[in-house]
C-alpha positions as CSV (number, residue, x, y, z in Angstrom):
1,M,0.0,0.4,0.3
2,T,3.7,2.3,0.1
3,T,4.6,2.0,-2.8
4,F,0.0,2.5,-4.3
5,W,0.4,6.0,-2.6
6,D,3.8,6.6,-2.9
7,Q,2.9,6.0,-7.0
8,A,0.3,8.5,-6.4
9,R,2.0,11.0,-5.2
10,N,4.8,11.3,-7.7
11,F,2.3,10.7,-10.9
12,L,0.3,13.8,-9.0
13,W,3.3,15.3,-8.5
14,N,4.5,15.0,-12.0
15,L,1.1,15.9,-13.2
16,I,1.4,19.5,-11.3
17,H,5.0,20.5,-12.4
18,Q,6.0,18.8,-15.0
19,P,2.1,18.1,-16.9
20,T,2.6,16.3,-20.6
21,L,0.2,15.3,-22.8
22,V,0.4,11.5,-22.2
23,D,-0.7,12.3,-19.2
24,F,-3.8,14.2,-20.0
25,I,-4.7,11.2,-21.9
26,D,-3.9,8.5,-19.0
27,I,-6.5,11.2,-17.1
28,A,-9.0,10.5,-19.9
29,I,-8.5,6.5,-19.7
30,I,-8.9,6.7,-16.5
31,A,-11.9,9.0,-15.9
32,F,-13.9,6.7,-18.8
33,L,-13.1,3.5,-17.2
34,I,-14.2,4.4,-13.6
35,Y,-17.1,5.8,-15.3
36,Q,-17.5,2.6,-16.9
37,L,-17.0,0.8,-13.5
38,V,-20.0,3.0,-12.0
39,L,-22.5,2.5,-15.6
40,I,-21.8,-1.4,-14.8
41,T,-22.1,-1.6,-11.3
42,K,-25.1,1.4,-11.0
43,Q,-28.0,0.0,-8.9
44,T,-26.7,-3.9,-7.7
45,R,-24.7,-4.9,-5.0
46,A,-21.4,-4.3,-5.8
47,M,-22.0,0.2,-5.9
48,Q,-22.5,-0.9,-1.9
49,V,-19.4,-2.6,-1.5
50,L,-17.6,0.4,-3.8
51,K,-18.8,2.9,-1.7
52,G,-17.3,0.7,1.6
53,L,-14.4,0.4,-0.8
54,A,-13.6,3.7,-1.5
55,I,-14.3,5.0,1.9
56,I,-11.3,2.7,3.4
57,I,-9.3,3.8,0.9
58,V,-9.7,7.0,1.9
59,A,-9.1,6.3,5.7
60,S,-5.9,3.8,4.5
61,Y,-4.1,7.1,3.7
62,L,-5.2,9.4,6.6
63,S,-3.8,6.7,8.9
64,E,-0.7,7.0,7.1
65,V,-0.1,10.4,6.9
66,I,-1.8,10.9,10.8
67,G,-0.1,7.7,11.7
68,L,-2.2,5.9,12.7
69,R,0.6,2.4,12.9
70,G,-1.9,-0.2,13.6
71,L,-4.9,1.1,12.4
72,N,-3.3,1.6,9.7
73,W,-2.0,-2.7,9.1
74,L,-5.7,-3.5,9.4
75,L,-6.2,-0.7,6.3
76,R,-3.8,-2.2,4.3
77,S,-4.9,-6.2,5.2
78,I,-8.2,-6.0,4.2
79,L,-7.1,-3.7,1.0
80,N,-4.2,-6.4,0.4
81,N,-6.4,-9.6,1.3
82,G,-10.2,-8.1,0.4
83,M,-9.6,-8.1,-3.3
84,I,-10.3,-12.0,-3.5
85,V,-12.9,-12.5,-1.1
86,L,-14.7,-8.8,-3.9
87,L,-13.9,-11.8,-7.1
88,I,-15.4,-14.7,-4.9
89,L,-18.7,-12.4,-4.0
90,F,-19.6,-10.8,-7.4
91,Q,-18.8,-13.0,-10.1
92,P,-22.5,-12.2,-11.6
93,E,-21.2,-9.4,-11.5
94,L,-17.8,-9.1,-13.4
95,K,-19.1,-11.8,-16.0
96,K,-22.2,-10.0,-16.6
97,A,-19.9,-6.7,-17.0
98,L,-17.4,-9.0,-19.3
99,E,-20.1,-10.4,-21.8
100,Q,-20.9,-5.9,-22.0
101,I,-16.9,-5.9,-23.0
102,G,-17.4,-8.5,-25.9
103,R,-20.6,-7.6,-26.9
104,S,-20.7,-6.7,-31.0
105,T,-21.5,-3.4,-31.3
106,H,-24.2,-4.7,-34.7
107,L,-25.9,-6.7,-31.7
108,E,-26.3,-3.7,-29.7
109,R,-28.1,-2.3,-32.0
110,A,-29.6,-4.5,-31.9
111,E,-31.9,-5.3,-29.1
112,M,-31.9,-1.2,-29.3
113,H,-34.5,-1.4,-31.9
114,D,-36.0,-5.1,-30.7
115,E,-36.4,-3.0,-27.5
116,S,-38.2,0.3,-29.5
117,E,-40.3,-1.9,-31.0
118,R,-40.5,-3.5,-28.0
119,I,-42.7,-0.2,-25.9
120,V,-44.4,0.7,-29.1
121,E,-46.5,-2.4,-29.2
122,E,-46.9,-2.2,-25.4
123,I,-48.2,1.1,-25.5
124,T,-50.2,0.6,-29.7
125,Q,-52.1,-2.7,-27.8
126,C,-52.4,-0.4,-24.3
127,L,-54.6,2.2,-26.4
128,L,-56.6,0.0,-28.7
129,R,-57.9,-1.9,-25.8
130,L,-58.9,0.9,-23.4
131,S,-60.1,2.5,-26.9
132,K,-61.9,-1.0,-27.1
133,R,-63.8,-0.8,-23.6
134,R,-64.3,3.1,-23.5
135,V,-62.4,3.8,-21.1
136,G,-60.4,7.1,-20.4
137,A,-56.4,7.7,-20.7
138,L,-54.0,10.2,-20.7
139,I,-50.5,9.7,-21.5
140,V,-47.9,12.5,-21.8
141,F,-44.2,11.4,-23.5
142,E,-41.4,14.1,-22.7
143,E,-39.0,15.4,-24.6
144,K,-36.6,18.0,-24.6
145,T,-38.7,19.8,-22.4
146,G,-38.4,18.8,-18.4
147,L,-42.0,17.7,-16.9
148,K,-40.2,17.2,-13.3
149,D,-42.5,20.3,-12.9
150,I,-45.3,18.0,-13.8
151,C,-44.4,14.8,-12.1
152,E,-43.5,16.2,-8.5
153,T,-47.9,17.1,-8.9
154,G,-49.1,13.0,-8.9
155,T,-47.1,10.0,-7.6
156,A,-43.3,8.4,-9.0
157,I,-43.7,5.4,-10.6
158,D,-40.4,4.7,-12.3
159,S,-40.9,1.4,-13.8
160,V,-40.6,-0.4,-17.0
161,I,-43.1,0.2,-19.6
162,S,-45.9,-1.8,-20.5
163,A,-49.2,-2.7,-21.2
164,P,-50.3,-4.4,-18.6
165,L,-49.4,-1.9,-16.2
166,L,-50.7,1.1,-17.9
167,E,-53.4,-0.4,-18.6
168,N,-54.4,-0.9,-14.4
169,I,-52.9,2.6,-14.1
170,F,-56.2,3.8,-15.8
171,E,-58.2,1.3,-15.1
172,P,-62.1,3.5,-13.4
173,N,-62.6,3.3,-9.7
174,T,-58.5,2.7,-9.3
175,P,-56.6,5.3,-7.3
176,L,-54.2,6.3,-9.7
177,H,-57.0,6.2,-12.8
178,D,-57.7,9.4,-12.6
179,G,-54.5,11.8,-14.1
180,A,-52.0,11.7,-16.1
181,V,-49.3,9.4,-17.5
182,I,-45.2,10.8,-17.7
183,I,-43.8,8.2,-20.1
184,R,-39.9,9.7,-19.7
185,Q,-37.8,7.8,-22.7
186,D,-38.5,3.7,-22.1
187,R,-39.9,4.2,-18.3
188,V,-43.0,5.6,-16.9
189,A,-42.4,8.4,-15.2
190,A,-45.4,9.0,-12.7
191,A,-49.0,8.4,-13.2
192,A,-51.6,10.2,-11.1
193,C,-50.0,14.4,-12.3
194,V,-52.6,17.1,-12.9
195,L,-52.0,19.3,-16.3
196,P,-52.4,22.7,-17.3
197,L,-55.1,23.1,-18.9
198,C,-55.6,24.4,-22.8
199,E,-56.6,28.4,-22.4
200,S,-58.1,28.7,-26.5
201,D,-61.4,27.5,-27.2
202,I,-62.0,24.2,-28.6
203,S,-64.8,21.8,-29.2
204,R,-67.5,21.3,-26.5
205,D,-67.1,17.2,-27.6
206,L,-64.5,17.3,-26.1
207,G,-63.5,17.2,-22.4
208,T,-61.2,18.0,-19.6
209,R,-58.5,15.4,-20.1
210,H,-58.6,17.0,-24.3
211,R,-58.3,19.9,-23.1
212,A,-55.3,19.3,-20.4
213,G,-53.9,17.1,-23.7
214,L,-53.8,20.4,-25.6
215,G,-52.5,22.6,-22.0
216,V,-49.6,20.6,-22.3
217,S,-48.6,20.3,-26.3
218,E,-49.6,24.2,-26.4
219,N,-46.5,25.1,-23.0
220,T,-43.9,22.0,-23.9
221,D,-42.7,20.3,-27.0
222,A,-45.1,16.9,-25.2
223,T,-46.2,14.5,-27.4
224,V,-49.5,13.9,-26.2
225,L,-51.9,10.9,-26.4
226,I,-55.7,11.2,-25.3
227,V,-58.4,7.9,-25.4
228,S,-62.4,9.6,-25.1
229,E,-64.3,7.8,-22.3
230,E,-67.2,9.0,-23.4
231,T,-66.5,7.6,-27.3
232,G,-63.3,5.9,-27.6
233,I,-61.2,7.5,-30.0
234,I,-57.7,8.0,-29.5
235,S,-56.4,11.4,-29.9
236,M,-52.8,13.0,-30.5
237,A,-52.1,16.1,-29.5
238,K,-48.4,18.0,-30.1
239,G,-48.2,22.3,-30.4
240,G,-51.6,22.8,-29.2
241,R,-53.2,21.2,-32.5
242,L,-55.1,17.7,-32.3
243,T,-54.8,14.8,-34.3
244,R,-58.4,12.7,-33.9
245,H,-59.2,9.0,-35.0
246,M,-56.0,7.5,-34.7
247,D,-55.5,3.8,-35.7
248,A,-53.1,1.1,-34.5
249,E,-50.9,2.4,-37.7
250,S,-51.1,6.1,-37.4
251,I,-50.5,5.3,-33.5
252,R,-47.4,2.3,-34.1
253,K,-46.2,5.3,-37.3
254,L,-46.0,8.1,-34.1
255,L,-44.9,6.1,-32.0
256,R,-41.6,4.6,-34.0
257,G,-40.8,8.2,-35.4
258,M,-40.7,9.3,-31.1
259,Y,-38.2,5.8,-30.7
260,H,-36.8,4.8,-33.5
261,E,-35.3,8.9,-33.5
262,E,-34.4,8.5,-29.8
263,H,-32.0,5.7,-29.5
264,T,-30.2,6.9,-33.0
265,K,-29.4,9.8,-31.3
266,L,-28.8,7.6,-28.3
267,W,-26.5,5.3,-30.1
268,N,-24.5,7.7,-31.9
269,L,-24.1,9.2,-29.0
270,L,-22.5,6.4,-27.0
271,H,-20.7,5.6,-30.5
272,R,-19.7,8.8,-31.2
273,Q,-15.6,8.4,-30.0
274,A,-15.8,4.9,-31.5
275,A,-16.1,5.3,-35.1
276,A,-41.2,15.3,-36.1
277,P,-43.1,12.8,-34.6
278,A,-45.1,11.1,-37.8
279,K,-49.2,12.4,-37.3
280,G,-51.6,10.3,-38.7
281,G,-55.9,10.5,-38.9
282,K,-57.3,14.4,-39.5
283,Q,-56.5,17.2,-37.9
284,H,-58.8,19.6,-36.3
285,D,-57.4,22.6,-35.9
286,E,-59.1,24.5,-31.7
């Protein structure tokens, strides 16, 4: 451990007093590796162990500086012998990490496409079934403008998108059915959210859900899908304009335009170093 701290001191001294291009490249590589390690271990048991390991390393350094020899010996023993224990305890996480490193980029892109199609189909089937049963629904898709303030008016969900979940949320006489569902990328962020109502005059045939959907689309760039409780008609609100009588094909076209574009942008962002939603149906200006 003493050798490790000596090397660390020499590295920092050279970086401060004799910085070179190689030093900055070295730092960038280390930062990238640490970032990838955090991503892989995020929301797993390994993340808690990494936090504990970081605390022990800092405590070991401080004990050496202060001169607490007994404590320093104990912490160095834990660090020297604990690595083997960690390898045994976190064999599943290590296996997953190695699989991610060795996975081909083509396979990753195919998995992104499959996940987009799954989300599109789950939402489409949910809306069609709710429409057939004439169950009202209001789904808001967050885009560039954040909807955190609106999410805070409802109940946080943070769940994988699935048709059974959405149908259960909008089921009449359930705790979360009255309000809007906010979808952020590939997660159901919140339910039972309160939306601002449309300020302009609209048809009397349209109820509160349509007014709320138009209202949030006027104030943000969100896309809103609405199922009428009275008629079962599926509508879309975007930019303060309402598209009614959305069928299965137009819903899929709209959702694919959002999710395939979103995943393409994410893919390009992730691999840059390495290498108007569609509308269907009849338009009505309200």
